[in-house]
Structure formats: C-alpha cells, structure tokens
VOGU-3710 file (C-alpha; in Angstrom, 3 decimals, decimal comma):
1> mawlqrhqre> 205,851/27,774/123,571  208,351/30,531/122,709  205,489/33,034/122,269  204,042/32,055/125,645  207,403/32,569/127,320  207,725/36,034/125,747  204,274/36,868/127,074  204,518/35,124/130,421  202,489/37,683/132,345  199,599/37,331/129,912
11> sflaasglst> 199,974/33,535/130,008  199,713/33,508/133,791  196,654/35,754/133,674  194,949/33,539/131,086  195,638/30,343/133,036  194,320/31,932/136,222  191,209/33,151/134,420  190,337/29,741/132,965  190,823/28,124/136,363  188,592/30,771/137,939
21> agsfaaltak> 185,848/30,123/135,374  185,925/26,423/136,263  185,758/27,224/139,969  182,704/29,454/139,563  181,011/26,846/137,398  181,495/24,412/140,282  180,372/26,969/142,873  177,171/27,565/140,908  176,566/23,841/140,627  177,144/23,269/144,346
31> gwillhgtgs> 174,901/26,192/145,301  172,057/24,897/143,156  172,487/21,312/144,442  172,368/22,489/148,058  169,402/24,820/147,501  167,503/22,214/145,469  168,132/19,552/148,091  167,465/21,547/151,261  165,945/24,964/150,446  167,919/26,421/153,374
41> pvllalhfaa> 169,576/29,880/153,145  171,554/29,052/156,289  173,101/26,003/154,602  174,061/28,149/151,596  175,700/30,647/153,954  177,518/27,812/155,723  178,761/26,557/152,355  180,241/29,958/151,516  181,626/30,171/155,048  183,353/26,828/154,445
51> lslpsvlasg> 185,092/28,449/151,482  185,918/31,762/153,144  186,304/31,303/156,903  189,338/28,983/156,653  191,239/32,111/155,668  190,930/33,346/159,243  193,017/30,385/160,413  195,044/29,597/157,288  195,977/33,050/155,953  198,471/33,709/158,713
61> pagvltdrig> 200,383/30,449/158,225  200,089/30,883/154,432  201,682/34,322/154,568  204,427/33,210/156,944  205,216/30,138/154,821  205,217/32,150/151,576  207,672/34,701/152,961  209,854/31,992/154,493  210,208/29,240/151,853  209,336/31,150/148,677
71> cervliqaqw> 206,166/32,008/146,792  206,688/29,723/143,777  206,955/26,572/145,873  203,830/27,435/147,889  201,933/28,374/144,726  202,486/24,991/143,048  201,646/22,989/146,168  198,443/25,000/146,696  197,321/24,420/143,110  197,707/20,652/143,511
81> alflsavlga> 195,673/20,836/146,723  192,926/22,739/144,869  192,869/20,039/142,193  192,462/17,273/144,772  189,705/19,108/146,666  187,769/19,628/143,413  188,092/15,916/142,563  186,600/15,124/145,968  183,574/17,325/145,210  183,052/15,689/141,814
91> laipllqgsq> 183,094/12,223/143,384  180,416/13,213/145,918  177,665/13,335/143,273  177,776/9,795/141,834  178,903/8,051/145,018  176,686/9,532/147,757  173,174/10,818/148,400  171,314/12,909/150,962  173,125/14,208/154,013  176,312/12,269/153,205
101> qvmllmlssl> 176,540/13,968/149,822  175,992/17,371/151,432  178,724/16,674/153,984  181,245/15,640/151,321  180,444/18,704/149,210  180,975/20,894/152,270  184,252/19,108/153,044  185,394/19,653/149,456  184,647/23,372/149,775  186,386/23,554/153,146
111> lagvastyel> 189,563/22,002/151,740  189,336/24,278/148,691  189,027/27,276/150,995  192,236/26,335/152,805  194,122/25,610/149,572  192,920/28,804/147,860  194,165/30,817/150,827  197,693/29,540/150,213  197,319/29,938/146,443  196,175/33,560/146,572
121> tarnkyaall> 198,789/34,515/149,153  201,620/33,040/147,100  200,264/34,391/143,783  200,230/37,961/145,044  203,914/37,840/145,895  204,751/35,786/142,790  203,287/38,496/140,545  206,048/40,880/141,637  208,621/38,445/140,211  207,028/38,628/136,751
131> vekptelapy> 207,271/42,409/136,272  210,374/44,272/135,190  209,695/47,630/136,835  208,119/48,499/140,198  205,619/50,792/138,470  204,263/47,797/136,524  203,211/45,927/139,672  200,055/47,911/140,512  198,451/47,585/137,036  199,421/43,901/136,860
141> lasfsvvfnv> 197,927/43,089/140,251  194,770/44,997/139,319  194,571/42,961/136,108  194,047/39,832/138,209  190,861/41,391/139,568  189,579/41,897/136,017  190,534/38,364/134,963  189,040/36,912/138,149  185,741/38,639/137,489  185,710/37,659/133,822
151> gklvgpplgg> 185,969/34,089/135,090  183,158/34,863/137,517  181,093/36,162/134,571  181,700/33,118/132,366  181,693/30,436/135,068  178,144/30,688/136,497  176,323/30,418/133,121  178,684/27,591/132,226  177,838/25,888/135,507  174,113/26,417/134,963
161> wllvlagptm> 174,171/25,001/131,442  176,354/22,083/132,461  173,849/21,243/135,187  171,090/21,150/132,580  172,971/19,439/129,739  175,453/17,125/131,472  174,595/17,016/135,162  176,386/18,210/138,304  179,209/15,669/138,092  180,450/17,164/134,818
171> alaidalsfl> 180,324/20,714/136,199  182,443/19,712/139,191  184,817/17,615/137,074  185,571/20,608/134,838  186,490/22,581/137,954  189,031/19,892/138,860  190,557/19,764/135,372  190,855/23,555/135,208  193,496/23,548/137,959  195,908/21,543/135,813
181> lpiatvrwil> 196,441/24,513/133,470  197,951/26,964/136,011  200,108/24,124/137,394  201,527/23,463/133,922  201,968/27,190/133,275  203,997/27,809/136,442  206,080/24,644/136,048  206,991/24,839/132,365  206,262/28,271/130,874  207,010/31,042/133,368
191> hprreaeqrs> 210,495/32,316/134,151  210,141/34,603/137,196  212,932/36,805/138,525  213,624/34,521/141,481  216,632/36,583/142,521  214,340/39,539/143,266  212,394/37,676/145,950  213,184/38,588/149,532  212,399/36,008/152,190  211,863/36,479/155,878
201> sggrsgslrs> 213,866/34,864/158,617  212,487/32,387/161,096  211,351/33,151/164,614  209,421/36,164/165,785  210,731/38,475/163,071  209,056/36,294/160,437  205,696/36,028/162,201  202,331/37,471/161,255  202,404/39,668/164,357  205,740/41,104/163,228
211> awrecgptlr> 204,269/41,968/159,816  201,298/43,673/161,500  203,681/45,849/163,514  206,043/46,605/160,635  203,431/47,507/158,015  202,610/50,828/159,707  199,449/52,563/160,961  198,006/53,375/157,529  198,050/49,798/156,286  196,679/48,612/159,618
221> hvlrftalac> 193,767/51,022/159,163  193,193/49,705/155,625  192,948/46,150/156,944  190,619/47,091/159,822  188,316/49,070/157,537  188,191/46,249/154,989  187,269/43,717/157,666  184,382/45,898/158,881  183,234/46,684/155,339  183,172/43,001/154,395
231> ligffhpgla> 181,397/42,062/157,615  178,420/44,208/156,629  178,623/44,215/152,839  180,045/40,970/151,478  177,261/38,480/152,098  175,999/38,170/148,521  178,339/35,288/147,496  177,076/33,093/150,314  173,404/33,842/149,615  173,692/34,122/145,819
241> ayvaadvvgp> 171,375/31,187/145,103  168,787/32,492/147,576  168,950/36,102/146,319  168,834/34,925/142,703  165,721/32,859/143,403  164,061/35,951/144,896  165,166/38,399/142,176  165,209/36,266/138,997  163,821/32,771/139,595  164,606/29,336/141,033
251> spqalgifts> 166,245/27,645/138,013  170,014/27,034/137,572  169,981/29,396/134,579  168,471/32,153/136,763  171,297/31,705/139,255  173,742/31,939/136,372  172,147/35,174/135,150  172,227/36,752/138,606  175,847/35,858/139,328  176,843/36,975/135,830
261> vlaagsisgg> 175,309/40,396/136,471  177,307/40,569/139,712  180,401/39,603/137,748  179,731/42,235/135,060  179,661/44,862/137,786  182,836/43,415/139,265  184,575/43,604/135,879  183,556/47,247/135,506  184,895/48,084/138,959  188,087/46,152/138,251
271> vvlqrnslwl> 188,693/47,912/134,922  188,300/51,348/136,531  190,725/50,314/139,270  193,214/48,827/136,800  193,299/51,985/134,688  193,801/54,201/137,736  195,786/51,765/139,878  198,833/53,915/140,661  196,785/56,978/141,596  194,150/55,148/143,603
281> sqrpglllgt> 196,588/52,871/145,452  198,105/56,012/147,009  194,683/57,193/148,288  193,278/54,344/150,392  190,602/56,390/152,161  189,106/57,599/148,896  189,313/54,204/147,184  187,896/52,060/149,981  185,335/54,600/151,191  183,912/55,049/147,689
291> sllitavaql> 183,828/51,296/147,113  181,821/50,701/150,292  179,535/53,656/149,508  178,592/52,129/146,137  177,927/48,756/147,793  175,843/50,210/150,619  173,667/52,343/148,346  173,070/49,318/146,111  172,099/47,178/149,108  169,555/49,777/150,163
301> gmamapnqvi> 168,290/49,868/146,588  167,983/46,080/146,579  165,851/46,255/149,726  163,390/48,550/147,914  163,712/47,121/144,373  160,197/47,062/142,843  161,017/44,703/139,956  163,561/42,360/138,436  165,280/45,013/136,308  166,010/47,294/139,292
311> gllmafliga> 167,128/44,277/141,323  169,646/43,267/138,661  170,889/46,859/138,367  171,508/46,923/142,121  173,308/43,567/141,819  175,553/45,124/139,152  176,461/47,963/141,536  177,074/45,556/144,419  179,490/43,661/142,185  181,315/46,865/141,226
321> gtasllagtn> 181,601/48,106/144,804  182,761/44,868/146,394  185,259/44,118/143,614  186,821/47,559/144,009  187,004/47,105/147,771  188,654/43,669/147,682  191,011/44,359/144,785  191,832/47,773/146,240  192,825/46,308/149,582  195,007/43,722/147,885
331> lisqvaapmh> 196,573/46,359/145,649  197,304/48,776/148,500  198,771/46,132/150,817  201,088/44,724/148,126  202,311/47,948/146,554  202,876/49,779/149,840  204,593/46,911/151,698  208,255/45,872/151,298  208,932/42,589/149,482  209,778/40,569/152,590
341> lrgrmaglgq> 206,324/41,368/154,067  204,153/40,813/151,018  203,254/37,194/151,663  202,106/38,016/155,173  200,314/41,180/154,010  198,379/39,066/151,503  197,492/36,750/154,368  196,287/39,637/156,526  194,215/40,945/153,622  192,529/37,574/153,190
351> iaflggggls> 191,731/37,417/156,887  190,066/40,811/156,525  187,898/40,265/153,466  187,254/36,528/153,421  186,876/36,193/157,180  184,578/39,202/157,287  182,688/37,944/154,233  182,117/34,514/155,722  180,678/35,976/158,912  178,657/38,463/156,864
361> gliaalitrt> 176,875/35,624/155,077  175,893/34,020/158,370  174,642/37,337/159,791  172,599/38,054/156,655  171,187/34,523/156,639  170,007/34,838/160,246  168,384/38,227/159,546  166,766/36,770/156,414  165,369/33,771/158,246  163,856/36,001/160,950
371> fglgaafavl> 162,789/39,170/159,103  163,180/38,473/155,393  165,770/39,163/152,682  164,745/42,820/152,257  165,450/43,484/155,927  168,944/42,001/155,616  169,747/44,310/152,701  168,277/47,340/154,489  169,985/46,833/157,862  173,435/45,964/156,551
381> ggiglvlals> 173,244/48,558/153,771  172,357/51,281/156,276  175,315/50,414/158,500  177,602/50,334/155,457  176,421/53,775/154,364  177,376/55,285/157,730  180,800/53,607/157,708  181,534/54,670/154,109  180,603/58,311/154,690  182,759/58,392/157,830
391> elvfrrdlrl> 185,740/57,091/155,881  185,268/59,632/153,091  184,861/62,522/155,521  187,709/61,718/157,907  190,169/59,701/155,779  189,709/61,096/152,266  193,151/62,760/152,262  195,057/59,702/153,557  198,152/59,013/151,422  200,461/56,041/150,876
401> rsa> 203,681/55,698/148,948  204,829/52,630/147,049  207,479/50,521/148,757
//
C-alpha cells in the first residue's frame, strides 16, 4: 500500500487501464451479440450512438457539476454508476431474449454513456491534482490516451475469447467487476492536492456558456474543428463489427483482431503525442490538422484496399489519426484553460468528439446501407482530406500558451 501511495499517478493510470480493458471486452461482446442476432449495421451504429450521443446532453451538466462541487466527488459517483450500468448489461443475457435483450443491452450502453461522460470530465480535472508541477500535466494527461488504447488493444481479444470460452455473460460481468478497481484506488490509495482545485461559483458565471465565452477564440476554434473532424472521421467504433466482418471475417476473434489493430495504431499515435505533448499542445492547428489528414488518407485507402493486409494497415492508420485528434483536443483544452474552467472544457470537448462521433456512425451506416461500405469510406475520407489540408494551410502557425 505504501508503494502504491508513493506512485499514485501510476496507480491511477493502471486502475484506469484495467477498467478500460474490461469495458472494451464488453463492447466487443455486445457488438458481436447485436451483429449475430440482427445483422444490421444501423443497429450497430445506434448502439455506439447510445454510448456517445449522451455526451451532447450530459457533458455540459457534467462539466458544470465538476467545476462546482469538486472533481473527486463526481469521479467516484460516476464510477459507481458505470458499475451499475455494466451489471445491467450482464443480466440482459441470461434473463432475456430477442428484442427485449437487445433493448436492455442498448439501455445499459445508454446509461454507461451518461456515466462515462461524468467520469471522463471529472478525471481530466482530477489529474491536475495529482501532479506537482504545471509542466507535468501535459505528459500525464497524454499518458491516459496511451493507457486507454492499451486497454482497447487488450480488451477486444479478451472479449472475443471470453465469448468463445465462457459466453457473453462472463464477458459483460468482467466489465462490471473492472469498475471496482478505480473506485477502490480513488477512495483508499490516492492523495490528491485538494487545496489546488479551483471551483466555479453558481449562476451564470459557472455555466457552460460562460466557459465557452471565457476560453477564448483559439480554444473555440479547436472545439469546432474537432466536432467537424469527428463528424466525418470517427465512425469506425460504431461500425467496427461490420467493418471487421468485411475486412477480416465474421467471427468474434476476427472482430477482436480488427479492433486490436485499431488500438495498436491508437497506441502509436498516443505515444508520439505523449513524448511531444508540451510542444504539440502549443500548436493546435498543426496537431489537429495532421491527425485528421492521417485519418482521411487512411479512409480513402480503406475504400480502395485490395486485400486484408492493406485493409488492416489502413485500420492501423485510422487508429493513430483518431487517437491523436481526440487526445490532442483533450490535452489542448485542459492545458490552455484555467483551473476553474477545466471541468467545463472537458465537457465541451466531449460534446465535440463523442457527439460528432455518434452522428458520424449514423451517417456512415446510412451511406453503407445505400451505396456500400467502400462508398462511406470514400465520401467521408474525401471530405476529411479537404478539411485537414485547409487547417494545415490556414492554421498551421496557430499558437497557444499553457494556463
């Protein structure tokens, strides 16, 4: 216990990573169950939308609440809510069948989407209370992207093998149990610098609209660009089972392989960002424009991929580009904003990338149903290429300073 307390930042990262691995095991299991039961790409997109679109409504209140009552309190409550939503999903498999089972799985994901919005918002601000120096915040925040994507790499194969060896109930039950570890870590191991937290006041000055006005034109541009980039380039999580079936094969293990390749790309992008976090966080146009450019080129490559190997290579690049975009937005908005705004800035960031991503999945699913998966990659990749080049040409020299 004493060693864990001396290494509390690493302990928090490890607990978050194990919980993330359990969540992606459950996400893989749910995706395969829904695809196996219905064969509908639209239902898969709706499932991802149930996870991501609640951020559009919940991120604002989550940010306001985090800044007002304190990030640690919100973090613990959100983790308990995630545990309960995962238990609900696990119970759906043995208790229900058919459309009722699908509805309960969707409800579980919807509740998890709301709870994760509060958890991520509070965790971003909480991380600043675990570092000793302001210059340590950017690398530490970027480390969460690496840990998150390591969990995304480990979780899908785990979910696939659990489906084969133990059944879907066990895969979803492990997801529920994994949330107990970060709860225990925050309650009994970590000792944050609570005196360093700055809270907002009530009323209009503590609102989401106030944070939008106070954050400045550069951060507002970062959020707008991220929302557009995710709208056209972040549909692969929602259609992962469908894309995996097209690129690799229809089995649970094939889905695990595909999502693991995405995760390997995400880890690579996260490591590059983590090692250059201070420099890149001050150059938002370069960071976000390059991230979208990598994603768009890979989407176009996926549309023309002649074989499985090229398809998986493009998936690797999509993972690297989207991870850099999402983690970069989070990094920029936290480092460049004052402490009393950081909860609400995390909320605004989630609205941008999860709201845009949820709608992106629905758009891609509709294009796929009408014209095919290759057309979805080609159309959205082409639009992303234009947007990325515009950002690099006109905003490459944009600069931000740490708050």
